[in-house]
CHARMM internal coordinates of N, CA and C (Angstrom, degrees):
IC EDIT
DIST 1 N 1 CA 1.4507
DIST 1 CA 1 C 1.5225
ANGL 1 N 1 CA 1 C 109.90
DIST 1 C 2 N 1.3112
ANGL 1 CA 1 C 2 N 114.86
DIHE 1 N 1 CA 1 C 2 N 142.96
DIST 2 N 2 CA 1.4553
ANGL 1 C 2 N 2 CA 120.55
DIHE 1 CA 1 C 2 N 2 CA 178.47
DIST 2 CA 2 C 1.5224
ANGL 2 N 2 CA 2 C 109.01
DIHE 1 C 2 N 2 CA 2 C -102.60
DIST 2 C 3 N 1.3407
ANGL 2 CA 2 C 3 N 116.67
DIHE 2 N 2 CA 2 C 3 N 112.93
DIST 3 N 3 CA 1.4647
ANGL 2 C 3 N 3 CA 121.58
DIHE 2 CA 2 C 3 N 3 CA 179.78
DIST 3 CA 3 C 1.5222
ANGL 3 N 3 CA 3 C 111.21
DIHE 2 C 3 N 3 CA 3 C -105.06
DIST 3 C 4 N 1.3084
ANGL 3 CA 3 C 4 N 117.06
DIHE 3 N 3 CA 3 C 4 N 34.87
DIST 4 N 4 CA 1.4537
ANGL 3 C 4 N 4 CA 121.69
DIHE 3 CA 3 C 4 N 4 CA -178.68
DIST 4 CA 4 C 1.5253
ANGL 4 N 4 CA 4 C 109.87
DIHE 3 C 4 N 4 CA 4 C -83.99
DIST 4 C 5 N 1.3256
ANGL 4 CA 4 C 5 N 115.92
DIHE 4 N 4 CA 4 C 5 N 86.43
DIST 5 N 5 CA 1.4588
ANGL 4 C 5 N 5 CA 121.97
DIHE 4 CA 4 C 5 N 5 CA 179.65
DIST 5 CA 5 C 1.5201
ANGL 5 N 5 CA 5 C 109.12
DIHE 4 C 5 N 5 CA 5 C -106.57
DIST 5 C 6 N 1.3372
ANGL 5 CA 5 C 6 N 115.57
DIHE 5 N 5 CA 5 C 6 N 148.10
DIST 6 N 6 CA 1.4565
ANGL 5 C 6 N 6 CA 121.36
DIHE 5 CA 5 C 6 N 6 CA 172.47
DIST 6 CA 6 C 1.5227
ANGL 6 N 6 CA 6 C 107.48
DIHE 5 C 6 N 6 CA 6 C -129.57
DIST 6 C 7 N 1.3302
ANGL 6 CA 6 C 7 N 116.07
DIHE 6 N 6 CA 6 C 7 N 146.91
DIST 7 N 7 CA 1.4597
ANGL 6 C 7 N 7 CA 120.21
DIHE 6 CA 6 C 7 N 7 CA 178.34
DIST 7 CA 7 C 1.5218
ANGL 7 N 7 CA 7 C 109.02
DIHE 6 C 7 N 7 CA 7 C -147.01
DIST 7 C 8 N 1.3242
ANGL 7 CA 7 C 8 N 115.76
DIHE 7 N 7 CA 7 C 8 N 150.36
DIST 8 N 8 CA 1.4610
ANGL 7 C 8 N 8 CA 121.91
DIHE 7 CA 7 C 8 N 8 CA 176.34
DIST 8 CA 8 C 1.5194
ANGL 8 N 8 CA 8 C 108.19
DIHE 7 C 8 N 8 CA 8 C -143.79
DIST 8 C 9 N 1.3304
ANGL 8 CA 8 C 9 N 116.52
DIHE 8 N 8 CA 8 C 9 N 148.89
DIST 9 N 9 CA 1.4573
ANGL 8 C 9 N 9 CA 122.29
DIHE 8 CA 8 C 9 N 9 CA -178.59
DIST 9 CA 9 C 1.5220
ANGL 9 N 9 CA 9 C 109.09
DIHE 8 C 9 N 9 CA 9 C -138.36
DIST 9 C 10 N 1.3291
ANGL 9 CA 9 C 10 N 115.82
DIHE 9 N 9 CA 9 C 10 N 142.68
DIST 10 N 10 CA 1.4555
ANGL 9 C 10 N 10 CA 120.89
DIHE 9 CA 9 C 10 N 10 CA 173.88
DIST 10 CA 10 C 1.5225
ANGL 10 N 10 CA 10 C 109.05
DIHE 9 C 10 N 10 CA 10 C -145.88
DIST 10 C 11 N 1.3273
ANGL 10 CA 10 C 11 N 115.25
DIHE 10 N 10 CA 10 C 11 N 149.43
DIST 11 N 11 CA 1.4649
ANGL 10 C 11 N 11 CA 122.07
DIHE 10 CA 10 C 11 N 11 CA 178.70
DIST 11 CA 11 C 1.5143
ANGL 11 N 11 CA 11 C 108.44
DIHE 10 C 11 N 11 CA 11 C -141.59
DIST 11 C 12 N 1.3412
ANGL 11 CA 11 C 12 N 115.61
DIHE 11 N 11 CA 11 C 12 N 143.49
DIST 12 N 12 CA 1.4556
ANGL 11 C 12 N 12 CA 119.65
DIHE 11 CA 11 C 12 N 12 CA 178.16
DIST 12 CA 12 C 1.5291
ANGL 12 N 12 CA 12 C 109.97
DIHE 11 C 12 N 12 CA 12 C -143.09
DIST 12 C 13 N 1.3112
ANGL 12 CA 12 C 13 N 115.95
DIHE 12 N 12 CA 12 C 13 N 152.57
DIST 13 N 13 CA 1.4574
ANGL 12 C 13 N 13 CA 123.02
DIHE 12 CA 12 C 13 N 13 CA 178.25
DIST 13 CA 13 C 1.5243
ANGL 13 N 13 CA 13 C 108.68
DIHE 12 C 13 N 13 CA 13 C -81.84
DIST 13 C 14 N 1.3464
ANGL 13 CA 13 C 14 N 116.96
DIHE 13 N 13 CA 13 C 14 N 126.88
DIST 14 N 14 CA 1.4622
ANGL 13 C 14 N 14 CA 120.89
DIHE 13 CA 13 C 14 N 14 CA 178.48
DIST 14 CA 14 C 1.5325
ANGL 14 N 14 CA 14 C 111.25
DIHE 13 C 14 N 14 CA 14 C -118.66
DIST 14 C 15 N 1.3301
ANGL 14 CA 14 C 15 N 117.35
DIHE 14 N 14 CA 14 C 15 N 19.09
DIST 15 N 15 CA 1.4536
ANGL 14 C 15 N 15 CA 121.22
DIHE 14 CA 14 C 15 N 15 CA 178.77
DIST 15 CA 15 C 1.5259
ANGL 15 N 15 CA 15 C 108.88
DIHE 14 C 15 N 15 CA 15 C -66.13
DIST 15 C 16 N 1.3439
ANGL 15 CA 15 C 16 N 118.09
DIHE 15 N 15 CA 15 C 16 N 124.16
DIST 16 N 16 CA 1.4645
ANGL 15 C 16 N 16 CA 119.38
DIHE 15 CA 15 C 16 N 16 CA 179.70
DIST 16 CA 16 C 1.5257
ANGL 16 N 16 CA 16 C 111.27
DIHE 15 C 16 N 16 CA 16 C -65.86
DIST 16 C 17 N 1.3244
ANGL 16 CA 16 C 17 N 117.13
DIHE 16 N 16 CA 16 C 17 N 145.12
DIST 17 N 17 CA 1.4665
ANGL 16 C 17 N 17 CA 121.08
DIHE 16 CA 16 C 17 N 17 CA 177.99
DIST 17 CA 17 C 1.5297
ANGL 17 N 17 CA 17 C 111.12
DIHE 16 C 17 N 17 CA 17 C -104.19
DIST 17 C 18 N 1.3385
ANGL 17 CA 17 C 18 N 115.61
DIHE 17 N 17 CA 17 C 18 N 23.01
DIST 18 N 18 CA 1.4577
ANGL 17 C 18 N 18 CA 122.27
DIHE 17 CA 17 C 18 N 18 CA 178.70
DIST 18 CA 18 C 1.5366
ANGL 18 N 18 CA 18 C 107.61
DIHE 17 C 18 N 18 CA 18 C -142.39
DIST 18 C 19 N 1.3329
ANGL 18 CA 18 C 19 N 117.87
DIHE 18 N 18 CA 18 C 19 N 157.18
DIST 19 N 19 CA 1.4691
ANGL 18 C 19 N 19 CA 120.12
DIHE 18 CA 18 C 19 N 19 CA -179.78
DIST 19 CA 19 C 1.5364
ANGL 19 N 19 CA 19 C 111.56
DIHE 18 C 19 N 19 CA 19 C -63.06
DIST 19 C 20 N 1.3087
ANGL 19 CA 19 C 20 N 116.10
DIHE 19 N 19 CA 19 C 20 N 138.19
DIST 20 N 20 CA 1.4615
ANGL 19 C 20 N 20 CA 121.94
DIHE 19 CA 19 C 20 N 20 CA 177.03
DIST 20 CA 20 C 1.5267
ANGL 20 N 20 CA 20 C 109.29
DIHE 19 C 20 N 20 CA 20 C -129.14
DIST 20 C 21 N 1.3167
ANGL 20 CA 20 C 21 N 116.26
DIHE 20 N 20 CA 20 C 21 N 159.65
DIST 21 N 21 CA 1.4556
ANGL 20 C 21 N 21 CA 121.25
DIHE 20 CA 20 C 21 N 21 CA 176.26
DIST 21 CA 21 C 1.5182
ANGL 21 N 21 CA 21 C 109.18
DIHE 20 C 21 N 21 CA 21 C -97.53
DIST 21 C 22 N 1.3206
ANGL 21 CA 21 C 22 N 115.58
DIHE 21 N 21 CA 21 C 22 N 138.21
DIST 22 N 22 CA 1.4571
ANGL 21 C 22 N 22 CA 121.46
DIHE 21 CA 21 C 22 N 22 CA 177.67
DIST 22 CA 22 C 1.5262
ANGL 22 N 22 CA 22 C 108.55
DIHE 21 C 22 N 22 CA 22 C -83.68
DIST 22 C 23 N 1.2992
ANGL 22 CA 22 C 23 N 117.37
DIHE 22 N 22 CA 22 C 23 N 140.82
DIST 23 N 23 CA 1.4557
ANGL 22 C 23 N 23 CA 122.88
DIHE 22 CA 22 C 23 N 23 CA 178.06
DIST 23 CA 23 C 1.5275
ANGL 23 N 23 CA 23 C 108.19
DIHE 22 C 23 N 23 CA 23 C -97.26
DIST 23 C 24 N 1.3337
ANGL 23 CA 23 C 24 N 116.28
DIHE 23 N 23 CA 23 C 24 N 140.89
DIST 24 N 24 CA 1.4494
ANGL 23 C 24 N 24 CA 120.28
DIHE 23 CA 23 C 24 N 24 CA 176.56
DIST 24 CA 24 C 1.5177
ANGL 24 N 24 CA 24 C 114.18
DIHE 23 C 24 N 24 CA 24 C 91.46
DIST 24 C 25 N 1.3162
ANGL 24 CA 24 C 25 N 117.91
DIHE 24 N 24 CA 24 C 25 N 9.99
DIST 25 N 25 CA 1.4598
ANGL 24 C 25 N 25 CA 121.85
DIHE 24 CA 24 C 25 N 25 CA 177.58
DIST 25 CA 25 C 1.5156
ANGL 25 N 25 CA 25 C 109.03
DIHE 24 C 25 N 25 CA 25 C -116.86
DIST 25 C 26 N 1.3101
ANGL 25 CA 25 C 26 N 117.10
DIHE 25 N 25 CA 25 C 26 N 166.76
DIST 26 N 26 CA 1.4619
ANGL 25 C 26 N 26 CA 120.50
DIHE 25 CA 25 C 26 N 26 CA 179.39
DIST 26 CA 26 C 1.5306
ANGL 26 N 26 CA 26 C 109.40
DIHE 25 C 26 N 26 CA 26 C -65.71
DIST 26 C 27 N 1.3353
ANGL 26 CA 26 C 27 N 118.29
DIHE 26 N 26 CA 26 C 27 N 151.80
DIST 27 N 27 CA 1.4756
ANGL 26 C 27 N 27 CA 121.05
DIHE 26 CA 26 C 27 N 27 CA -177.79
DIST 27 CA 27 C 1.5282
ANGL 27 N 27 CA 27 C 113.43
DIHE 26 C 27 N 27 CA 27 C -57.00
DIST 27 C 28 N 1.3265
ANGL 27 CA 27 C 28 N 117.79
DIHE 27 N 27 CA 27 C 28 N -29.93
DIST 28 N 28 CA 1.4675
ANGL 27 C 28 N 28 CA 120.29
DIHE 27 CA 27 C 28 N 28 CA -179.96
DIST 28 CA 28 C 1.5277
ANGL 28 N 28 CA 28 C 112.26
DIHE 27 C 28 N 28 CA 28 C -72.81
DIST 28 C 29 N 1.3310
ANGL 28 CA 28 C 29 N 116.54
DIHE 28 N 28 CA 28 C 29 N -23.15
DIST 29 N 29 CA 1.4703
ANGL 28 C 29 N 29 CA 120.58
DIHE 28 CA 28 C 29 N 29 CA -174.66
DIST 29 CA 29 C 1.5227
ANGL 29 N 29 CA 29 C 112.64
DIHE 28 C 29 N 29 CA 29 C -114.76
DIST 29 C 30 N 1.3336
ANGL 29 CA 29 C 30 N 118.88
DIHE 29 N 29 CA 29 C 30 N 14.19
DIST 30 N 30 CA 1.4689
ANGL 29 C 30 N 30 CA 118.80
DIHE 29 CA 29 C 30 N 30 CA -173.15
DIST 30 CA 30 C 1.5299
ANGL 30 N 30 CA 30 C 114.09
DIHE 29 C 30 N 30 CA 30 C -84.64
DIST 30 C 31 N 1.3255
ANGL 30 CA 30 C 31 N 119.16
DIHE 30 N 30 CA 30 C 31 N -6.11
DIST 31 N 31 CA 1.4663
ANGL 30 C 31 N 31 CA 120.91
DIHE 30 CA 30 C 31 N 31 CA 177.09
DIST 31 CA 31 C 1.5345
ANGL 31 N 31 CA 31 C 109.52
DIHE 30 C 31 N 31 CA 31 C -86.99
DIST 31 C 32 N 1.3022
ANGL 31 CA 31 C 32 N 115.76
DIHE 31 N 31 CA 31 C 32 N 137.74
DIST 32 N 32 CA 1.4593
ANGL 31 C 32 N 32 CA 121.38
DIHE 31 CA 31 C 32 N 32 CA 177.18
DIST 32 CA 32 C 1.5281
ANGL 32 N 32 CA 32 C 108.62
DIHE 31 C 32 N 32 CA 32 C -77.86
DIST 32 C 33 N 1.3284
ANGL 32 CA 32 C 33 N 116.85
DIHE 32 N 32 CA 32 C 33 N 136.11
DIST 33 N 33 CA 1.4684
ANGL 32 C 33 N 33 CA 119.62
DIHE 32 CA 32 C 33 N 33 CA -179.07
DIST 33 CA 33 C 1.5260
ANGL 33 N 33 CA 33 C 112.23
DIHE 32 C 33 N 33 CA 33 C -114.50
DIST 33 C 34 N 1.3063
ANGL 33 CA 33 C 34 N 117.95
DIHE 33 N 33 CA 33 C 34 N 22.23
DIST 34 N 34 CA 1.4615
ANGL 33 C 34 N 34 CA 121.36
DIHE 33 CA 33 C 34 N 34 CA 176.99
DIST 34 CA 34 C 1.5178
ANGL 34 N 34 CA 34 C 110.59
DIHE 33 C 34 N 34 CA 34 C 149.27
DIST 34 C 35 N 1.3142
ANGL 34 CA 34 C 35 N 115.34
DIHE 34 N 34 CA 34 C 35 N 173.11
DIST 35 N 35 CA 1.4612
ANGL 34 C 35 N 35 CA 121.83
DIHE 34 CA 34 C 35 N 35 CA -179.68
DIST 35 CA 35 C 1.5201
ANGL 35 N 35 CA 35 C 108.72
DIHE 34 C 35 N 35 CA 35 C -104.27
DIST 35 C 36 N 1.3341
ANGL 35 CA 35 C 36 N 116.08
DIHE 35 N 35 CA 35 C 36 N 118.29
DIST 36 N 36 CA 1.4598
ANGL 35 C 36 N 36 CA 120.36
DIHE 35 CA 35 C 36 N 36 CA 176.34
DIST 36 CA 36 C 1.5281
ANGL 36 N 36 CA 36 C 110.75
DIHE 35 C 36 N 36 CA 36 C -88.83
DIST 36 C 37 N 1.3288
ANGL 36 CA 36 C 37 N 116.30
DIHE 36 N 36 CA 36 C 37 N -40.50
DIST 37 N 37 CA 1.4624
ANGL 36 C 37 N 37 CA 122.17
DIHE 36 CA 36 C 37 N 37 CA 179.87
DIST 37 CA 37 C 1.5282
ANGL 37 N 37 CA 37 C 108.11
DIHE 36 C 37 N 37 CA 37 C -142.65
DIST 37 C 38 N 1.3138
ANGL 37 CA 37 C 38 N 118.53
DIHE 37 N 37 CA 37 C 38 N 137.62
DIST 38 N 38 CA 1.4660
ANGL 37 C 38 N 38 CA 119.93
DIHE 37 CA 37 C 38 N 38 CA 176.62
DIST 38 CA 38 C 1.5364
ANGL 38 N 38 CA 38 C 110.65
DIHE 37 C 38 N 38 CA 38 C -67.54
DIST 38 C 39 N 1.3099
ANGL 38 CA 38 C 39 N 116.29
DIHE 38 N 38 CA 38 C 39 N 151.54
DIST 39 N 39 CA 1.4593
ANGL 38 C 39 N 39 CA 122.01
DIHE 38 CA 38 C 39 N 39 CA 177.92
DIST 39 CA 39 C 1.5265
ANGL 39 N 39 CA 39 C 108.83
DIHE 38 C 39 N 39 CA 39 C -103.29
DIST 39 C 40 N 1.3179
ANGL 39 CA 39 C 40 N 115.73
DIHE 39 N 39 CA 39 C 40 N 145.43
DIST 40 N 40 CA 1.4606
ANGL 39 C 40 N 40 CA 118.80
DIHE 39 CA 39 C 40 N 40 CA 179.70
DIST 40 CA 40 C 1.5259
ANGL 40 N 40 CA 40 C 110.43
DIHE 39 C 40 N 40 CA 40 C -142.82
DIST 40 C 41 N 1.3098
ANGL 40 CA 40 C 41 N 114.68
DIHE 40 N 40 CA 40 C 41 N 164.72
DIST 41 N 41 CA 1.4651
ANGL 40 C 41 N 41 CA 122.88
DIHE 40 CA 40 C 41 N 41 CA 174.89
DIST 41 CA 41 C 1.5155
ANGL 41 N 41 CA 41 C 107.39
DIHE 40 C 41 N 41 CA 41 C -128.22
DIST 41 C 42 N 1.3273
ANGL 41 CA 41 C 42 N 115.91
DIHE 41 N 41 CA 41 C 42 N 138.96
DIST 42 N 42 CA 1.4604
ANGL 41 C 42 N 42 CA 121.34
DIHE 41 CA 41 C 42 N 42 CA 179.44
DIST 42 CA 42 C 1.5204
ANGL 42 N 42 CA 42 C 109.33
DIHE 41 C 42 N 42 CA 42 C -128.12
DIST 42 C 43 N 1.3128
ANGL 42 CA 42 C 43 N 115.16
DIHE 42 N 42 CA 42 C 43 N 149.99
DIST 43 N 43 CA 1.4583
ANGL 42 C 43 N 43 CA 121.42
DIHE 42 CA 42 C 43 N 43 CA 174.27
DIST 43 CA 43 C 1.5300
ANGL 43 N 43 CA 43 C 108.54
DIHE 42 C 43 N 43 CA 43 C -138.21
DIST 43 C 44 N 1.3301
ANGL 43 CA 43 C 44 N 115.24
DIHE 43 N 43 CA 43 C 44 N 137.37
DIST 44 N 44 CA 1.4641
ANGL 43 C 44 N 44 CA 121.78
DIHE 43 CA 43 C 44 N 44 CA 176.57
DIST 44 CA 44 C 1.5267
ANGL 44 N 44 CA 44 C 106.96
DIHE 43 C 44 N 44 CA 44 C -125.90
DIST 44 C 45 N 1.3147
ANGL 44 CA 44 C 45 N 115.87
DIHE 44 N 44 CA 44 C 45 N 129.69
DIST 45 N 45 CA 1.4616
ANGL 44 C 45 N 45 CA 121.84
DIHE 44 CA 44 C 45 N 45 CA 178.06
DIST 45 CA 45 C 1.5222
ANGL 45 N 45 CA 45 C 108.98
DIHE 44 C 45 N 45 CA 45 C -114.45
DIST 45 C 46 N 1.3329
ANGL 45 CA 45 C 46 N 116.23
DIHE 45 N 45 CA 45 C 46 N 136.33
DIST 46 N 46 CA 1.4607
ANGL 45 C 46 N 46 CA 122.08
DIHE 45 CA 45 C 46 N 46 CA 177.43
DIST 46 CA 46 C 1.5174
ANGL 46 N 46 CA 46 C 108.83
DIHE 45 C 46 N 46 CA 46 C -126.43
DIST 46 C 47 N 1.3257
ANGL 46 CA 46 C 47 N 115.43
DIHE 46 N 46 CA 46 C 47 N 146.03
DIST 47 N 47 CA 1.4574
ANGL 46 C 47 N 47 CA 120.17
DIHE 46 CA 46 C 47 N 47 CA 174.73
DIST 47 CA 47 C 1.5135
ANGL 47 N 47 CA 47 C 108.58
DIHE 46 C 47 N 47 CA 47 C -142.00
DIST 47 C 48 N 1.3373
ANGL 47 CA 47 C 48 N 115.06
DIHE 47 N 47 CA 47 C 48 N 133.12
DIST 48 N 48 CA 1.4671
ANGL 47 C 48 N 48 CA 122.17
DIHE 47 CA 47 C 48 N 48 CA 175.79
DIST 48 CA 48 C 1.5197
ANGL 48 N 48 CA 48 C 107.41
DIHE 47 C 48 N 48 CA 48 C -142.93
DIST 48 C 49 N 1.3134
ANGL 48 CA 48 C 49 N 115.20
DIHE 48 N 48 CA 48 C 49 N 121.08
DIST 49 N 49 CA 1.4589
ANGL 48 C 49 N 49 CA 122.13
DIHE 48 CA 48 C 49 N 49 CA -174.27
DIST 49 CA 49 C 1.5300
ANGL 49 N 49 CA 49 C 107.97
DIHE 48 C 49 N 49 CA 49 C 54.01
DIST 49 C 50 N 1.3241
ANGL 49 CA 49 C 50 N 119.88
DIHE 49 N 49 CA 49 C 50 N -117.76
DIST 50 N 50 CA 1.4601
ANGL 49 C 50 N 50 CA 121.43
DIHE 49 CA 49 C 50 N 50 CA 179.94
DIST 50 CA 50 C 1.5231
ANGL 50 N 50 CA 50 C 112.86
DIHE 49 C 50 N 50 CA 50 C -104.51
DIST 50 C 51 N 1.3170
ANGL 50 CA 50 C 51 N 117.40
DIHE 50 N 50 CA 50 C 51 N 9.78
DIST 51 N 51 CA 1.4579
ANGL 50 C 51 N 51 CA 121.48
DIHE 50 CA 50 C 51 N 51 CA -179.30
DIST 51 CA 51 C 1.5196
ANGL 51 N 51 CA 51 C 110.19
DIHE 50 C 51 N 51 CA 51 C -97.81
DIST 51 C 52 N 1.3347
ANGL 51 CA 51 C 52 N 116.10
DIHE 51 N 51 CA 51 C 52 N 135.67
DIST 52 N 52 CA 1.4641
ANGL 51 C 52 N 52 CA 121.69
DIHE 51 CA 51 C 52 N 52 CA 178.29
DIST 52 CA 52 C 1.5232
ANGL 52 N 52 CA 52 C 108.85
DIHE 51 C 52 N 52 CA 52 C -126.92
DIST 52 C 53 N 1.3339
ANGL 52 CA 52 C 53 N 114.85
DIHE 52 N 52 CA 52 C 53 N 141.57
DIST 53 N 53 CA 1.4540
ANGL 52 C 53 N 53 CA 121.65
DIHE 52 CA 52 C 53 N 53 CA -178.42
DIST 53 CA 53 C 1.5292
ANGL 53 N 53 CA 53 C 108.84
DIHE 52 C 53 N 53 CA 53 C -135.16
DIST 53 C 54 N 1.3195
ANGL 53 CA 53 C 54 N 115.71
DIHE 53 N 53 CA 53 C 54 N 147.28
DIST 54 N 54 CA 1.4577
ANGL 53 C 54 N 54 CA 121.43
DIHE 53 CA 53 C 54 N 54 CA 179.69
DIST 54 CA 54 C 1.5271
ANGL 54 N 54 CA 54 C 108.56
DIHE 53 C 54 N 54 CA 54 C -135.22
DIST 54 C 55 N 1.3157
ANGL 54 CA 54 C 55 N 116.57
DIHE 54 N 54 CA 54 C 55 N 131.28
DIST 55 N 55 CA 1.4642
ANGL 54 C 55 N 55 CA 122.70
DIHE 54 CA 54 C 55 N 55 CA 176.08
DIST 55 CA 55 C 1.5252
ANGL 55 N 55 CA 55 C 107.53
DIHE 54 C 55 N 55 CA 55 C -120.72
DIST 55 C 56 N 1.3389
ANGL 55 CA 55 C 56 N 116.23
DIHE 55 N 55 CA 55 C 56 N 125.50
DIST 56 N 56 CA 1.4600
ANGL 55 C 56 N 56 CA 121.66
DIHE 55 CA 55 C 56 N 56 CA -178.53
DIST 56 CA 56 C 1.5264
ANGL 56 N 56 CA 56 C 108.97
DIHE 55 C 56 N 56 CA 56 C -120.93
DIST 56 C 57 N 1.3268
ANGL 56 CA 56 C 57 N 116.99
DIHE 56 N 56 CA 56 C 57 N 134.18
DIST 57 N 57 CA 1.4660
ANGL 56 C 57 N 57 CA 123.07
DIHE 56 CA 56 C 57 N 57 CA 176.20
DIST 57 CA 57 C 1.5150
ANGL 57 N 57 CA 57 C 108.82
DIHE 56 C 57 N 57 CA 57 C -128.43
DIST 57 C 58 N 1.3385
ANGL 57 CA 57 C 58 N 116.06
DIHE 57 N 57 CA 57 C 58 N 132.46
DIST 58 N 58 CA 1.4582
ANGL 57 C 58 N 58 CA 121.35
DIHE 57 CA 57 C 58 N 58 CA -178.39
DIST 58 CA 58 C 1.5235
ANGL 58 N 58 CA 58 C 108.32
DIHE 57 C 58 N 58 CA 58 C -131.60
DIST 58 C 59 N 1.3429
ANGL 58 CA 58 C 59 N 116.96
DIHE 58 N 58 CA 58 C 59 N 125.02
DIST 59 N 59 CA 1.4639
ANGL 58 C 59 N 59 CA 121.40
DIHE 58 CA 58 C 59 N 59 CA 174.44
DIST 59 CA 59 C 1.5194
ANGL 59 N 59 CA 59 C 108.95
DIHE 58 C 59 N 59 CA 59 C -71.05
DIST 59 C 60 N 1.3116
ANGL 59 CA 59 C 60 N 115.95
DIHE 59 N 59 CA 59 C 60 N 142.13
DIST 60 N 60 CA 1.4660
ANGL 59 C 60 N 60 CA 119.59
DIHE 59 CA 59 C 60 N 60 CA 176.71
DIST 60 CA 60 C 1.5178
ANGL 60 N 60 CA 60 C 109.71
DIHE 59 C 60 N 60 CA 60 C -144.72
END
COOR INIT
IC SEED 1 N 1 CA 1 C
IC BUILD
């Protein structure tokens, strides 16, 4: 059996540093009034033999 696997991971902060409008809320409440939780994006890459896979996750 060939157990030659490779993997890589990266994460970055994507929290905006400027006011943004929320989509899907009433017009009176669509402005953001602060940051409750930071937003991030992650990517994981896998390789086994000649097969490559990528998994991406983005907070929204």
